[in-house]
C-alpha positions as CSV (number, residue, x, y, z in Angstrom):
1,M,-17.2,16.9,-34.3
2,K,-14.3,19.0,-33.1
3,N,-11.2,19.6,-35.2
4,P,-8.6,16.9,-34.2
5,V,-5.6,19.1,-34.7
6,P,-6.0,21.4,-31.6
7,I,-6.9,18.3,-29.6
8,G,-3.7,16.6,-30.6
9,V,-1.6,19.7,-29.9
10,G,-3.2,20.0,-26.5
11,Y,-2.4,16.4,-25.8
12,L,1.2,16.8,-26.8
13,A,1.5,20.0,-24.6
14,Q,-0.1,18.4,-21.6
15,Y,1.7,15.0,-21.6
16,I,5.0,15.7,-23.3
17,V,6.0,19.4,-23.5
18,K,5.0,20.6,-20.0
19,P,6.6,17.6,-18.1
20,L,9.8,18.0,-20.2
21,L,9.9,21.7,-19.6
22,G,9.4,21.2,-15.8
23,F,12.2,18.6,-15.7
24,C,14.6,20.9,-17.5
25,I,13.7,23.8,-15.2
26,A,14.2,21.6,-12.1
27,K,17.6,20.4,-13.4
28,V,18.8,24.0,-14.0
29,L,17.6,25.3,-10.6
30,A,18.6,22.3,-8.5
31,P,21.8,22.8,-6.5
32,A,24.7,20.5,-7.3
33,R,24.9,17.6,-4.8
34,A,28.2,16.6,-3.2
35,P,29.3,13.0,-3.9
36,A,28.4,10.5,-1.2
37,P,31.1,10.0,1.4
38,R,33.2,6.8,1.2
39,W,33.2,4.5,4.2
40,P,35.5,3.8,5.9
41,P,37.6,6.9,5.3
42,G,40.7,6.3,3.2
43,A,39.4,3.1,1.7
44,A,39.4,4.4,-1.9
45,G,41.2,2.1,-4.3
46,R,41.5,-0.9,-1.9
47,R,39.4,-3.8,-0.9
48,V,37.6,-3.2,2.4
49,A,36.5,-5.8,4.9
50,I,33.3,-5.5,6.8
51,S,35.4,-5.6,10.0
52,D,37.0,-2.2,9.0
53,A,33.7,-0.5,9.8
54,L,32.9,-2.4,13.0
55,P,34.0,-1.3,16.5
56,P,36.8,-3.3,18.3
57,A,35.9,-6.7,19.7
58,G,35.7,-5.2,23.3
59,G,32.7,-3.2,22.4
60,C,32.2,0.6,22.8
61,A,35.0,2.2,24.8
62,L,32.7,4.9,26.0
63,L,30.2,2.5,27.5
64,A,33.0,0.4,29.1
65,G,34.5,3.5,30.8
66,R,37.9,3.2,29.0
67,A,37.7,6.5,27.2
């Protein structure tokens, strides 16, 4: 029978140490992401209705030829 100590060390290395090391390297090398934009613009700190993000009731001005 094999010595159980090297088997246990190999198990720890394969399933704990290597994934943890890979995660740490990925976090260090990953570029910082910009925060997600807020919609609609200028809505920070106030309640926003769904209609704020919808086009006017007449539809799209470009398709109607009013632009």
